[in-house]
Each structure stands twice: as structure tokens, then as C-alpha cells.
Steps between C-alpha positions, in 0.01 A plus 500: 500500500643806324861504388722709271741315273744599231421342165743590222497879470197552722376479853165332536264493793321167529199439718443126546696444180307750286679806362332811651768768435823548310771741397721437199832646400728474198876477555694732268874523573543660843130582523166342581202654319182458704241464226187360667326486838170324565294431812163322482202721576420314819839583648543863391558756775707256712845635395580183312624685192713723724655191654569356154685817398707468821585143403634607158699784662656260752578251223656775285715623790620144574600466132650851465238610246318828439128523431293672231143509632316484162162395637288782642461346846872439547575852375259648756674301775842621391379862501363458857790318663830670577656162579470400131683803360841329507384213282281698255653520154351805333 
């Protein structure tokens, strides 16, 4: 069974208990810095990384934080999505 859980400053996708994808962020004052996104090769192309970015965005909004997308994947998502512009700290 696949599930996404928050662990510290990351969201991790577990498949039968094994970590298969993750996104990590570093809190810094009123900001979360997304610094790493990883999806196992077997699961790439299934929008899992996109969903992980959405999770961090939702978490940041709930906690009144802005986001600096430092990792290249997160930055690409922020450039593509109008709905992230309000939370993007440039």
C-alpha cells in the first residue's frame, strides 16, 4: 500500500513501508526552502513529485509560510503554476 507521510521537514512516499519518494524543506523564519525532491526510477512519470510539491505548498499555507523553491524540480513547478505565485518568495 502506498502512503504519503510527513516526517520532520519532509514528506515521504512509502510503498509497503519502503521509502520510494521524498521532498525536503528547511524552515527559515517565515519561509520554507524546498531543497530536495526525489522519486525512485520505477515511479517516475506518475506525477508523484508534483504531488509532493503540492503537499509542501499546502503545509506552508496552513502555517502562513512562504516558499523558496531551491531545488530545480520545485522551481520548475513554481514557474508553471499560477496558483503558487502568492506563496513564492523570490
